[in-house]
Structures are given as structure tokens and as C-alpha cells.
N, C-alpha and C positions, 0 to 999 in steps of 0.2 A: 328139222330139229332146232328148237330155240336155244340160243346161246345163254349160258348162266349169267345172272346179274353181276355187274362189276362190283367188286368189294370196295367198301369205303376206304379212303386213304387213312393211314395211321396218323394220329395227332402229332406224333413226333416228326412226321414228314411234312406237315403243313406249316410252313414258315413263310414270313414275309421276305420278299427278295430285297435285301439291302443293296445299296449301290456299291460298286467295287471301290475298294480302298486304294488310294494312290499312295505308294510308299514314299514318294518324293515330297509330299505335303505333310506337315506335322499335324497331329490330332487337334481337334478344336478344343480350345481352352474353355473352362466354365465362364459364364458371363459374369463380369464384375458387378458388385453391388452398385445400385444407382446412386450417384453423387450429384447433388444439386445445390444451387445457391452459393453461400459463402464458402462451404467446404470445397466445392469444385474450384472456385477461384483461388483458394489457398493452396490447393494441390497443384494447380497450374503454375502459380507463382513460385512454389518451392521447387518444382521441376525445372523451371527456367533458371532459378538461382543456382541450382546444383550444376546445370550445364555451364552457366557462367563461371562457377567456381572451378570447374574442370579446365576451361579455357584459360583462366587466370593462372592456375598452377602450371599449365603448359607454357605460357608466356614467361612466367617467372623463372622457369627452369633454364631458359635460354638467354636470360639477361646476363650481361657481363658483370653486373654489380647487384648486390642485394637490394631489393625494393621494399622499404618499410611500409609504403602505401599498400602494396599487395599483401605482404605478409601479415599486416596488422588488421586490416579492415575487410578482407574478402571473406573471412570466417564469420564476421558479424552479419553478412548478407543472408546467410543461411538461417540464422536464428531470429532475424528481424521480423518475419511474418508472425512468429509465435509469441513475441513479446507483448503485443497489445492484448492477446487473449489471456496470457498469464497476469498481466497488470489488472485487467478488469474482472478477474475471477474472484476477487475478494471484495467485500463491501467497503472496507476502508480505502482501498486503492480506487474503487469506483467513485467514492465520495471526493477523493483528492483530485481525480480527473475532472469531475463536474465542478469542483470548486475553482480549479484553475481556469476552466472555460468561462465560468460565471464571472469571476473577477476580471478576466481579460476583456470580455465583452462589455462589462460595466465601465472599465477604465477607458476603452476606446470610445464608448458612447459619450462619456463625459469629456473626453479629449476633443472629439469632433463637434461637440455641441457648442454653438457660439456663446460667448460669455456676455451677459447683459451689461457688464461694466465697461466693455470695450466699445468705443464709438465706431470703430471700423467694422466690427462684426455684429453690431446690434441690429442693423437693418437686414442682415442676411438671414435666410431661413436655415434651419438645421438640415443636414444632409440626410438622404434616405438611409444610408448605412447607420447613422447615429440613431435614427428613429427605429430601425429594426433591431439594433443591438440592445436597446433598453428593455423591450419586452422579452427578448431572448434571455437576458441575464435574470430577469424576474422569474421566468419559467424554470431555469436551472436552479435558482435558489429554492423555489417551491418543491422541485424534485428532490433536492437534498433533504428538505424538511420531511418529506414523505418517507424517504429512506431511513431517516432517524426515528420514525415512529416506533420501530422495533429495537431501539437502542438499549432499552432496559434489559432485554434478554442478554445483551453483551456485558452489561454492568453487573448482573447477578453473580457470575462466577467470582468477580473481584470482591463483591460484598461478602460472599460466603467464605472466601479465603482469608479476608482481612478481619472479619467480625465474627461470623458464625463459627467457623472452624476453631479459632482459639477458645471461644466460650465452651464449645462442646468438649474440647480436649481438657480444659480445666475441670469441667464437671466429671468427666471420666476419671481424671486424676484424683479428685476428692472422694469419689465413690470407691476407688481402689487404692486408698491411701496405705493400708498395711503392706501391700505388695506392689509398691509403685517404684521399684528400682529401675524397671525398664522405661517407665515414662520419664524419669528424671534424665536418663541418657538421651531420650529422643528430644527433650526440650533444650538440650545444650546448643544445637545449631541456631536456634532462634535467638539465643542470648548474644551471639556474635553480630547480629544485625544492628545497624546504627539506630538508636531510638528516634532520633530526629527525622531520619528518612522514613521510618515506619509511620511516624505521626503525620508527616506531610503526605504520604501516600494515602493514608486513611481519610484525611481531610479532603484530599483531591477526589477520592471516590464519592464522598458525600456531596461535594460540590457538583460533580457530574450527574449524580442521581437527582439532585434538586433541579439542575438545568433541564434534564430530560423530562421530568414530570411537568414542570411549568410550561415547557415548550409544547409538549403533546396536548395539554389541556387548552392552551391558548390557540393553537393551530386548529384543533378540532372544533373549538368554539367559534372561530372565525368562519369555518366551513359549514356551520350549522349542525354538526353531528352531535355535539354536546350543547344542550339548550339550557337556558336559565342563567347564563352568565352575561352580565351587562357589558357593553363595549368599553366602559371606563375600567371595569375590572380586568378585562382581557388586555387592555393597554398596560395596566400596572403589572400584569403577569408577564408580558413581554419584557418590560423593563427589568423585573427581578430575575427573569431568565437570563438576560444578558449580564446582570450583576453576578449571578452564580457562575457564568462563564468567565467573568473577570477574576473571580476568586480562584477558580481553577488555574488560570494562567499565572496569577501571582504565586500560587503554591508551586507551580512548575518551575518558575524562576527561582524560588527558594530551594527547590530540590537540586537544581543545577548548581547553585552557589554552594550548597552543602557537598555535592559530589566533587566540586573543584577543590574544596578544602580537604576532604578526605583523600582525594587522589594525590594532592600535593604532599600530604603528610606520609602516605604509605609508599610513594614512588621512590624507587632505588636510584642512586646516582648513575650517570651513564657509565658504560663499561670502558675502562681505561687500559692502556698498554701495561701499566705497572702491575695490574692484577693478572695480566697474561703471563708476565715474567715470573710471578710468584706461584703460578700453577705448577703442579708436579706432573711431568710427563705430557706427552702429546694429547692423550685422552682428556686430561684435565683442562688443557688449553682449549681443545675443541668444544668441550662441554660448557666452559665459561663463555666462549664466543657465541655458542648457540643461545645461552641464556641472555647474553647482551643483545643479540638480535631480536629475541622474543620480547625483551623489555622495550626495545625501540619500536617494534611493530605494535605492541599493545598501547604504548604511549601515543603513537601516531593515530591509531584507530580511535582512541578515547578523545583526542583533540578534535578530530574530524566530526565525530558524532556529537560531542559537546557543543562545538561551534554551530553545527546545523540546528540543534535544538534551541540554542540561545537566539539565533536569528529568527526562527519561527515564533518563539514566545515573545520576543521583542517586537515583532510585527503585529502580533495579535493583541498585545497589551493596549495600545492606543485605540484599536478598534472596539475593544470591550468598554473602554471609557466613553467612546462616542455613542455606542448603542445603549449605554446605561443611563444616559441623560435624555430628557424629553426633547430638548431643542437640538441635540447633537453637539459635537465639538469641532469636527473637521469637515472639509468639503468632500463631496462624493468622489472626486478625482483622487484625493489623498487616501481615502478609505479603501478605494479599489486597488490602489497601488500597494498598500500594505498587505491586503489580502492576496494579491497576485504574487508578491514575493514569498510570503509564507507558504502558499499552496505550491508554487513552483519548486521551492527547495524541498518540500516533503515529497512531491511527485518525482523529483530527480532521484531521491533516495530509493523510492519504491521501484523506479525503473532500473536502477543499478542492481537491486535485488533480483529482478527478473533476469538480468544478464548473468549474474552469478549462478542462478538456477539452470540456465541454458548451458553454461560452461561445465557444470557438474554432470549434466546429462550427457 
């Protein structure tokens, strides 16, 4: 007698045999996303600095005296890798970085190049570093010009705010003249602005607009993108472009002079002890002390910002005169030095802004 056929196994019973689970080993973590290139290097550097920070804190804990070196600077090691990224994330800071490198290489190239007036160095050939730094400076200058091709897009909001918006508000005010009670109240803050500063700002915007238009046309004409412009015309456009830059720098110096006059007239005298004695109660004294400290901090910040801007504009002023003349006015070494100082001061301010951003985070 034949045996009955074997029944097929139930699908619930057909399972792949998994390897036994070892309770002593933790479960496998999901694979991390792939990190390559600069991101991996930045991650490794941040990990190394965090470990260094831990060791420094441990050492500082057992020191018999407070160490200002450890307490001040070991925190900056953690934020140092992210500061270049924050610095180069905006077009203005990128231009400042390229400008500093450009004028540094140009100054070193002019410094290392033998002067023909010197008898001792006239027979010597220029060094290889001097020969390499010259084309590198020209390349950085051309890169900055390419980045400024889109500068009109950044000038348009200023043009709209300073010229178009007031015209549109006046037109809307004249059209709604019978019921213009609300518009008169909204125009009151604009009356508190200094008219001289407003005029200087508008003229500076026009100078920047003229500079950008002339530079773009001259540069694109030199590259053969815009045809039909003679070389003599392009040369004159470069001169007038630099003259527009000089007008902008002169207006900026006028703005700084006007801000100094206004700040000197509106600034309160320093907080004295006599005012503290005249205050009623401890709360009044603390409030006046707080106001005095705020005045001193505001005065200090104004002086620092004003001094930086004066140094930058004072360095740019002779450069604009030099480039506005056909034969020039100064030597390449002096021009590069002025540009280096102006760019370095502006770059230092931008770098300190990235430090404040890291501290806030």
C-alpha cells in the first residue's frame, strides 16, 4: 500500500534561518552617511579639537593658579575651523579675502623685484617668487572683477529704497490727499533723519552705480564679449570708472565727518559721581549707573567703527587718484601697501563678526 503524498509546508513555517543573536554584543548601528573631501577633514579636525579641549580642561582643573592662556584661547580652537566657512559664505567677505591676497602678493612682488635705480640690484635678476606673485595678483584682481559683474543686483535695493520708494510714497500721498492722516504720521520718522547724510548716501549710491556700469562695459569689452568699442574708448571708460570710485570714497569721507559732528553734538557728558549722589534710592543709582555704562559702551563702539572706516577710506583715497590719471601718481609698492592696509582692516572686522556669531551659537 502506497503511502500518501507529503503535505506541503505552510508558508508560515518556511523561514530563513537567522544566525543566533549574541546578547553580549550590541545590535549593529545603521551605516553613517558617506563623508568625503573637506567635510571629512573638517569633522576629523573638530573631533581632534574637542578631545584637546577636554584634556585642557582636565589640566586646568589641577593647576594651582588660574591659567588665562587656557581659559581664554582653548574655546577658540573649537570655533576656528568653522570661521573660514562663515567668512567666505558672503560675496563681500569673499571679495575682502581676495583683495587682501591680491594686494599682499602685489606688494611682495614689488618689494622683491630689484629696483633699476639701485646700482647694486640692477644687475641681479628678479627672484622666482617675485615673478610668480605678479601674475597671481593679476589673476586675483581679474577674479574680483568677475565677481563684481553682478554688483548691480546688490545696488538695486539701495536705489529702490533711496529713490523709487520715496517717489512712490509721495504719489500715493497725493492720490489719497483727503484721507492722508495716516501717511503724515508715517512720514514723521523720515523727517528726523539728517538731510546731509541722506544726500551723501544718495550721491554715493549714484557713484557706485556709475562705477559698476562703466567697469562692466569696459571689462566685457576687453574680453571681446561686447564688440564695437574701440580700445581708446575702453581706456577712457576705465579712467572714468576709477573716478566714480574716487567720488564714492570722497563722499564716504564726508559722511564720516558729518557723523563725527552729529555724534559730538548729541553725545551726553560722562557719568559723574555727583549725579549718583543726586539719585533717589538705590534703584535710581543703579539705573543711572547702567545708563552711564551704556553710554560709555556706545561711545567706544562708535569710536572703533569710525576709526576703522576712516583708515579704510583714507587708504583708498590716494589709490583712486592714482588710477584716475593716465600716467598714475604713485609707485606700485605704495599702491599695494595702501590697498593691503585697507583690505586687512576690513577683513579683520569681518573676521571678528564671525567670532561673535560663533559665540552666540
